[in-house]
LUMGURO-988609 format. One line per field, with one value per residue (C-alpha): z, y, x. Coordinates in Angstrom, 1 decimal, padded with zeros to 4 digits. Each point is the difference from the previous one (the first is absolute). Example, Ala and Ser with C-alpha at 12.3 -4.5 7.8 and 13.67 -1.06 7.14 Angstrom:
BEGIN
c3 <- c(007.8; -000.7)
c2 <- c(-004.5; 003.4)
c1 <- c(012.3; 001.4)
REM end
This chain:
BEGIN
c3 <- c(105.6; 000.7; 002.8; 002.1; 000.1; 000.6; 002.9; 001.6; -000.1; 001.2; 002.9; 001.0; -000.1; 001.7; 002.8; 000.6; 000.8; 002.1; -002.5; -000.9; -003.4; -001.0; -003.5; -001.2; 001.0; -001.8; -003.2; 000.3; 000.2; -002.9; -002.2; 001.1; -001.2; -003.4; -000.5; 001.1; -002.6; -002.7; 000.4; 000.5; -003.7; -000.8; 002.7; 002.4; 003.3; 001.4; -000.9; 002.0; -002.2; 001.4; 001.8; 003.2; 000.2; -000.4; 002.9; 002.2; -001.0; -000.7; 001.8; 003.1; 000.4; -000.1; 002.7; 002.5; 001.1; 000.7; 003.7; 000.3; -001.4; 002.6; -000.5; -002.1; -001.2; -002.9; -001.9; -002.9; -002.1; -001.5; -003.3; -000.1; -003.5; -000.8; 003.3; 002.6; 002.9; -000.2; -001.9; 001.8; 003.3; -001.2; -001.0; 003.4; 002.1; -000.8; 002.9; -001.5; -002.5; -002.6; -002.3; -002.7; -001.2; -003.1; -002.4; -003.2; -001.5; -001.8; 003.4; 001.3; -002.9; 001.0; 003.6; -000.8; -002.0; 002.8; 002.5; -002.2; -001.0; 003.6; 001.2; 002.7; 002.1; 001.8; -002.2; -002.6; -002.3; -000.5; -002.6; 001.6; 001.0; 003.8; 000.5; -001.7; 001.7; 003.4; -000.4; -000.5; 003.2; -000.2; -000.1; 002.7; 003.3; -001.3; 000.2; 002.9; -001.7; -003.1; -001.6; -002.7; -001.5; -001.9; -000.7; 001.4; 002.8; 003.5; 000.0; -003.2; 001.1; 003.3; -002.1; -002.2; 002.8; 003.2; -001.4; -000.9; 003.4; 003.0; 003.4; 001.6; -003.4; -001.5; -003.0; -001.0; -002.3; -001.6; -000.6; -001.1; 001.9; 001.3; 001.0; 003.1; -001.8; -001.6; 003.4; 001.5; -002.9; 000.3; 003.7; -000.3; -002.9; 002.0; 003.1; -002.1; -001.7; 003.3; 000.2; 002.4; -001.0; 001.9; -001.2; -002.4; -000.7; -001.9; -001.4; -003.0; -002.4; 000.5; -001.2; -001.5; 000.8; -001.0; 002.7; 000.7; 002.4; 001.1; 001.4; 002.0; 000.6; 002.4; -000.6; 003.2; -001.2; -002.9; -003.1; -000.9; -002.8; -002.3; -000.5; -002.3; -002.3; -003.7; -002.2; -000.3; 002.8; 002.8; -002.2; -001.5; 003.3; 003.0; 003.3; 001.8)
c2 <- c(016.0; 003.6; 001.9; 000.2; -003.8; -000.5; 002.5; -001.7; -003.5; 001.1; 002.0; -003.0; -002.5; 002.3; 000.8; -003.7; -000.2; 003.2; 002.3; 003.4; 001.3; 003.7; 001.2; 000.5; -003.5; -001.5; 002.0; -001.3; -003.6; 000.6; 001.4; -002.8; -002.6; 001.8; 000.0; -003.7; -001.0; 002.2; -001.3; -003.6; -000.1; 000.6; -002.0; -002.7; 001.7; -001.8; -002.8; 001.9; 002.5; 000.4; 003.3; -001.3; -002.9; 002.5; 002.0; -003.0; -002.3; 002.7; 003.2; -001.2; -003.0; 002.3; 002.3; -002.8; 000.1; 003.8; -000.6; -002.0; 002.9; 002.5; 003.7; 001.6; -003.4; -000.4; -002.9; -002.2; -002.0; -002.9; -001.5; 002.8; -000.9; 002.4; 001.9; -002.2; 000.5; 003.0; 002.6; -000.5; 000.2; 003.3; 001.4; -000.5; 000.6; 003.4; -000.6; -002.9; -000.1; -002.7; -001.8; -002.2; -002.8; -002.1; -002.0; 000.9; 003.4; 000.2; -000.1; 002.8; 002.2; -000.6; 000.7; 003.3; 001.1; -000.8; 001.9; 003.0; 000.0; -000.5; 002.7; -002.3; 001.2; -001.9; -003.1; -001.4; -003.0; -001.9; -002.6; -002.8; -003.6; -000.1; -002.3; 002.6; 003.0; -001.7; -000.6; 003.7; 001.5; 003.1; -002.0; -002.6; 000.5; 003.4; -000.4; 000.0; -002.4; -002.3; -001.3; -002.5; -001.4; -003.3; -000.1; -003.3; -002.5; 001.3; -001.6; 001.8; 003.2; 000.1; 000.0; 002.8; 002.2; -000.4; 001.3; 003.2; 000.7; 001.8; -001.6; -000.1; 000.7; -002.2; -002.1; -000.2; -002.8; -000.1; -003.6; -002.0; -002.8; -003.3; 001.2; -002.2; -002.4; 003.0; 001.6; -003.2; -000.4; 003.6; 000.2; -001.0; 002.5; 002.8; -000.7; -000.4; 003.4; 001.8; 000.0; -001.1; -000.9; 002.6; -000.2; -001.8; 001.5; -001.9; 001.8; 000.3; 003.0; 002.0; -001.5; -003.0; -003.5; 000.8; -001.2; 002.0; -000.3; 002.7; -001.3; 002.5; -000.8; 002.2; 000.4; -000.9; -000.5; 001.2; -002.2; -001.9; 001.8; -003.0; 000.6; 000.5; -002.5; 000.7; 000.6; -003.0; -002.0; 001.0; -001.2; -003.0; -001.3; 001.5; -000.2; -003.2)
c1 <- c(-020.4; -001.0; 001.7; -003.2; -000.5; 003.7; -000.1; -003.0; 001.7; 003.4; -001.5; -002.1; 002.9; 002.6; -002.4; -000.4; 003.8; -000.1; 001.6; -001.7; 000.9; -000.3; -001.1; 003.6; 001.0; -003.1; 000.9; 003.6; -001.2; -002.4; 002.8; 002.2; -002.5; -000.4; 003.7; 000.3; -002.7; 001.5; 003.6; -001.3; -000.9; 003.7; 001.8; -001.1; -000.7; -003.0; -002.4; -002.7; -001.8; -003.5; -000.1; -001.7; 002.6; 002.8; -001.4; -000.3; 002.9; 002.6; -000.9; -001.7; 002.2; 003.1; -001.6; -000.5; 003.7; 000.0; -000.5; 003.3; 002.0; 001.3; -000.3; 002.7; 001.4; 002.3; -001.6; 001.2; -002.5; 001.9; -001.3; -002.6; -001.2; -002.8; 000.6; -001.6; 000.0; 002.3; -002.0; -003.3; 001.9; 001.6; -003.4; -001.4; 003.2; 001.6; 002.4; 001.9; 002.8; -000.4; 002.5; -001.6; 002.4; -000.5; 002.2; -002.0; 000.8; -003.4; -001.7; 002.3; -001.1; -003.7; 000.7; 001.8; -003.0; -002.4; 002.2; 000.1; -003.7; -001.2; 002.5; 001.4; 003.0; 002.7; -000.4; 002.4; 000.1; 003.3; 000.9; 002.0; 000.1; -000.5; 003.0; 002.3; -001.7; 000.3; 003.8; 000.7; 001.3; -002.1; -003.2; 000.7; -001.9; -001.1; -003.8; -002.4; -002.4; 000.0; -003.1; -000.9; -003.1; -000.3; 003.7; 001.5; -000.1; 000.9; 003.5; 000.8; -001.7; 002.0; 003.2; -001.3; -001.4; 002.0; 003.3; -001.7; -001.6; 001.5; 000.3; -003.4; -001.6; -002.7; -000.7; -003.6; -000.9; -003.5; -001.2; -003.0; -001.6; 001.5; 003.5; 000.6; 002.4; 001.8; 000.5; 001.4; 002.5; 001.1; 000.9; 003.6; 000.6; -001.7; 002.2; 003.2; -000.6; -000.5; -003.8; -002.7; -003.6; -002.0; -003.6; -002.3; -003.4; -002.6; -003.0; -002.4; -000.2; -003.2; -003.3; 001.8; 001.2; 003.6; 002.4; 003.1; 002.9; 002.5; 003.3; 002.1; 003.6; 002.1; 003.8; 001.8; 003.6; 002.2; -000.4; 003.3; 001.9; -000.3; -003.7; -001.7; 001.7; 000.5; -003.1; -002.3; 001.5; -002.5; -002.9; 001.8; 001.4; -001.9; 001.8; -001.2)
REM end
C-alpha cells in the first residue's frame, strides 16, 4: 500500500475515534507497518497482513484505550507481542512512559528495531515472563497503568497485572465480544489481588461489525506478596 492511501485510511479511522494524527505520527505508523510485514516473514508476529486490516485491527484498536490513560503515566504493556497496544499508544501520547514486556526474545529484537527506526523516546522493551518480572521488588507496584491485549482470561490477567500497578493505578484489559461469563468468573480473583472492577466499555471498531470490550480495573489494596505465582500457574490454575 502506498503512503498516500495509507494516510487517507488511518486519518479517516482515527478521526472516527476522536484522535487527530499529525504527519509525523502517520509516517511512524506507516514505517511500523512496513517493519511488521518485513519481520513477519521471518518470525510469527501477526496473522493479519492486509494493510487496511493492520490499520484497523492493530493500530486503531490499540488507540481506543488512550482515553483511559492519565497524563504522564508510566505504563506497562504485558504480553505485548508485536507491540500492541504499547507502541501505537506511545506514538500518539508523547507524555507517557512505556515498558513493553514479552517472553519471546525474537519479538523483543523486533520491538527494539521499531523503537529505533521510529525514533521513539521513553519506551523500552524487556524480555521476561510476567510472573518473574512481577516478583522482582523493583517492579512491584511501580506502574501507574498496566495494559494487555488478547493475552489471557481476566482471572489470569488480574494476577499478571495487579501486582505491577501502584495503589489507585489501573489495569486496562482489551477484550473481544461475549465477556460476561469471564467477568463473573474473575470477580473473586480481582478482589483477592487488591482490585475493583471500575468500568466495562463495549463498542465496535470504526466502519466495521467488530465488537470490542475494554475492562478497567482499579487497584484499591496492596496485592498479597504470594502473587503472582510461579510461571505457568496463573494460566494453568486461574484463581477461582
